[in-house]
C-alpha positions in Angstrom: 0.0 0.0 0.0 1.3 3.5 -0.9 2.3 6.0 1.8 2.0 9.8 1.7 3.3 12.6 3.8 0.4 14.7 4.9 0.0 17.2 7.7 3.4 16.3 9.2 2.8 12.6 9.3 2.7 9.4 7.2 -0.6 8.2 6.0 -1.0 4.8 4.4 -3.8 4.6 1.8 -5.2 2.6 -1.0 -6.8 3.6 -4.2 -9.4 1.6 -6.3 -11.8 2.3 -9.2 -11.1 4.2 -12.4 -8.3 6.8 -12.3 -10.5 9.4 -13.9 -13.6 8.8 -11.7 -14.9 11.2 -9.2 -13.0 11.0 -5.9 -14.6 9.3 -2.9 -12.9 9.4 0.4 -13.8 6.7 3.1 -13.0 7.6 6.7 -13.0 4.7 9.2 -14.2 4.9 12.8 -12.5 4.3 16.1 -9.4 2.1 16.0 -10.4 0.8 12.5 -8.0 0.4 9.6 -8.4 0.8 5.9 -8.9 -3.0 5.7 -11.8 -2.6 8.1 -14.0 -1.5 5.1 -15.6 -4.6 3.7 -14.1 -5.4 0.3 -17.5 -6.1 -1.4 -18.6 -2.7 -0.2 -15.5 -0.9 -1.6 -15.7 -3.0 -4.9 -19.4 -1.9 -5.4 -18.4 1.8 -5.0 -15.5 1.4 -7.4 -17.6 -0.5 -10.0 -20.0 2.5 -10.1 -17.2 4.5 -11.6 -15.8 6.2 -8.6 -12.2 6.6 -7.5 -12.3 5.2 -4.0 -9.7 6.3 -1.4 -9.2 4.4 1.8 -6.6 5.3 4.5 -5.4 4.6 8.0 -6.2 7.4 10.3 -3.5 8.6 12.5 -2.7 6.2 15.3 -4.3 3.3 13.5 -3.1 0.8 11.1 0.2 1.6 9.3 -0.1 5.4 9.7 2.0 7.5 12.1 1.6 6.5 15.8 1.7 9.2 18.5 3.4 7.0 21.1 5.2 10.0 22.6 1.9 11.5 23.7 1.3 8.7 26.1 -1.9 6.7 26.8 -4.8 8.7 28.4 -6.8 7.5 31.3 -10.1 6.8 29.6 -12.0 6.2 32.8 -11.2 9.7 34.0 -11.8 11.1 30.5 -15.2 9.4 30.4 -16.2 10.9 33.7 -15.1 14.4 32.7 -17.0 14.0 29.5 -20.1 12.9 31.2 -20.0 15.7 33.8 -19.0 18.1 30.9 -15.8 19.1 32.6 -13.0 20.6 30.4 -11.1 17.7 28.9 -7.7 17.8 27.1 -6.9 15.0 24.6 -3.5 14.2 23.0 -4.9 15.5 19.7 -8.4 16.4 18.5 -10.9 15.3 15.8 -10.0 18.7 14.1 -6.5 17.4 13.8 -7.8 14.3 12.2 -9.9 16.2 9.8 -6.8 18.2 8.9 -5.1 14.9 8.1 -7.8 13.8 5.7 -7.8 17.2 3.9 -4.0 17.1 3.6 -4.3 13.6 2.1 -6.5 14.9 -0.6 -4.0 17.7 -1.1 -1.1 15.2 -1.5 -3.1 13.2 -4.0 -3.9 16.3 -6.0 -7.7 16.1 -5.4 -9.6 19.4 -5.2 -12.8 17.9 -3.8 -14.3 14.6 -3.0 -17.4 12.8 -1.9 -16.8 12.0 1.8 -18.0 8.9 3.6 -17.5 8.7 7.3 -18.5 5.8 9.8 -18.9 6.5 13.5 -15.8 8.5 14.5 -15.1 8.8 10.8 -18.5 10.5 10.4 -17.5 13.1 13.0 -14.2 13.8 11.1 -16.2 14.0 7.8 -18.4 16.7 9.5 -15.4 18.7 10.5 -13.9 18.4 7.0 -16.9 20.0 5.5 -17.1 22.7 8.3 -13.5 23.6 7.7 -13.4 23.6 3.9 -16.9 23.3 2.4 -15.6 23.6 -1.1 -13.6 20.4 -0.7 -16.6 18.2 0.1 -18.9 17.3 -2.8 -21.2 15.4 -0.6 -21.4 13.8 2.8 -22.5 10.2 3.6 -22.7 9.8 7.5 -22.9 6.2 8.8 -23.9 5.5 12.4 -22.5 8.8 13.8 -23.6 11.9 15.7 -23.2 15.7 16.2 -21.5 15.6 19.5 -24.6 17.1 21.2 -24.2 16.4 25.0 -27.8 15.5 25.6 -28.1 12.8 22.9 -28.7 9.3 24.4 -25.6 7.2 24.7 -24.8 3.6 24.9 -26.0 1.4 27.7 -23.7 1.4 30.7 -22.2 -2.1 30.0 -21.1 -1.0 26.5 -19.9 2.4 27.8 -17.8 0.7 30.5 -16.4 -1.7 27.9 -15.3 1.2 25.7 -13.3 3.1 28.3 -11.9 0.2 30.3 -10.1 -2.4 28.3 -8.4 -5.4 30.0 -4.7 -5.8 29.8 -4.7 -8.8 27.6 -1.4 -9.8 26.0 -2.0 -13.1 24.1 -3.2 -12.8 20.5 -6.0 -15.3 20.9 -7.3 -13.6 24.0 -7.3 -10.2 22.3 -9.0 -11.6 19.3 -11.8 -13.3 21.3 -12.3 -10.2 23.4 -12.6 -8.1 20.3 -15.1 -10.6 18.9 -17.2 -10.3 22.0 -17.3 -6.5 21.7 -18.3 -6.5 18.0 -21.0 -9.0 18.9 -22.2 -6.8 21.6 -22.5 -3.7 19.4 -23.4 -5.4 16.1 -26.6 -6.0 14.3 -29.0 -8.3 16.1 -30.8 -9.4 12.9 -27.6 -10.0 11.0 -25.2 -12.0 13.2 -21.9 -12.7 11.5 -20.5 -16.1 11.0 -18.1 -16.6 13.9 -15.3 -18.0 11.7 -15.6 -15.1 9.3 -15.5 -12.6 12.2 -12.6 -14.3 13.7 -10.7 -14.2 10.4 -11.6 -10.4 10.0 -10.3 -9.5 13.4 -7.2 -11.7 13.1 -6.2 -10.0 9.9 -6.6 -6.6 11.5 -4.6 -7.7 14.5 -1.8 -9.1 12.4 -1.6 -6.0 10.4 -1.5 -3.6 13.3 -2.5 -4.0 16.9 -2.2 -0.7 18.7 -4.5 -0.2 21.7 -2.8 3.0 22.9 -3.8 4.6 19.5 -7.5 3.5 20.1 -7.3 5.2 23.6 -5.9 8.4 22.1 -8.7 8.4 19.5 -11.3 7.8 22.1 -10.1 10.7 24.1 -10.4 12.9 21.0 -14.0 11.9 20.6 -14.7 12.5 24.4 -13.1 16.0 24.2 -14.8 17.1 21.0 -17.1 20.1 21.3 -20.7 20.0 20.2 -21.0 20.5 16.4 -24.8 21.1 16.4 -25.0 24.9 15.9 -22.2 24.8 13.1 -24.0 22.0 11.3 -27.3 24.1 11.0 -25.4 26.4 8.6 -23.7 23.7 6.7 -25.2 23.3 3.1 -23.8 20.1 1.6 -25.8 17.3 0.2 -25.9 14.7 3.1 -27.0 11.2 3.3 -27.5 9.8 6.8 -27.5 6.0 7.2 -28.2 4.4 10.6 -29.3 1.2 12.1 -32.5 1.1 14.1 -30.9 -1.1 16.7 -27.6 0.7 17.1 -26.6 0.1 20.8 -23.4 2.3 20.7 -24.9 5.4 18.9 -28.6 5.2 19.3 -30.8 6.1 16.3 -31.9 9.4 18.0 -28.5 10.7 16.8 -29.5 10.2 13.1 -32.8 12.0 13.6 -31.1 14.9 15.3 -28.6 15.2 12.3 -31.6 15.2 10.0 -33.2 18.1 11.9 -30.0 20.0 11.9 -28.6 19.8 8.5 -30.5 21.7 5.8 -29.7 19.3 2.9 -29.8 16.0 4.7 -31.9 12.9 4.1 -32.2 9.7 6.3 -32.2 6.1 5.5 -32.8 3.7 8.4 -32.1 -0.1 8.4 -34.2 -2.3 10.6 -32.2 -4.9 12.5 -28.9 -3.1 12.0 -26.6 -2.2 14.9 -23.1 -0.6 14.9 -21.4 -2.5 12.2 -21.6 -3.2 8.4 -23.4 -6.5 8.1 -22.8 -8.5 5.0 -26.4 -8.9 4.0 -26.8 -5.0 4.0 -23.6 -4.2 2.1 -25.2 -4.1 -1.4 -28.0 -1.9 -0.1 -25.7 0.5 1.7 -23.5 0.9 -1.3 -26.5 1.4 -3.6 -27.8 4.2 -1.4 -24.4 5.9 -1.3 -23.8 5.6 -5.0 -27.3 7.1 -5.8 -26.4 9.9 -3.4 -23.1 10.6 -5.2 -24.7 10.5 -8.6 -27.4 12.9 -7.7 -24.9 15.2 -5.9 -22.6 15.1 -8.9 -25.3 15.9 -11.5 -26.7 18.7 -9.2 -23.2 20.2 -8.8 
């Protein structure tokens, strides 16, 4: 996979689809890598004629790690966030949005359709708020505005996200990750355990970096509310969300719809906080149709 120097760090990325196709940037969520995007999903986007760009966020995958910044205490950060106390993170979601914009600069891309999932959706919002002209459209999957009064995950899930056990053996870590994904995943579309194991093992073997996940989590917890700014953001926006998302409840999608002037919402029954295989074709079709209409309108 190629590597590009952007915003003072090294970002690993991958391109697919026709070289002359409209650019589409995919931004992964917390701790995810570019290989976390399902291959059939990316192939469908590329087959529709788009130049698909995947990359490893800072502190994930093969991109630059911020080891010198230390590992934040997520339990304290979670309490501070809940009580709305000031919270300093090693870096911010704004910094991560700057990374993504610098990646486009380095690739010589003036503007792109931007897809963000979970934390990636937050980064996508900030990209559009920083440089509206760089974002042709937004596709926001299972994400939120950062509003403090939105319902959050149930306490067992919240606790699991901020307090990770000190596991050291590969098999133990993979099994724990499987349990987490099964906890937040789609109740109507349970993955085959062998396929889920293979997926997590591949990601572990490519890059296991729990301190980076902690720093990204701190960036999410420290991020200010974007609600007021989003009211003034005029960009074609598709919101995709699972009705049964236990990590970011569907109320967050309805709030984004109310906030954003050019947004529309598609909900998926039985879907949680993942990209289940039976829904990949439908999700890709919705996004491609959104890109097509945004491109023709622009």
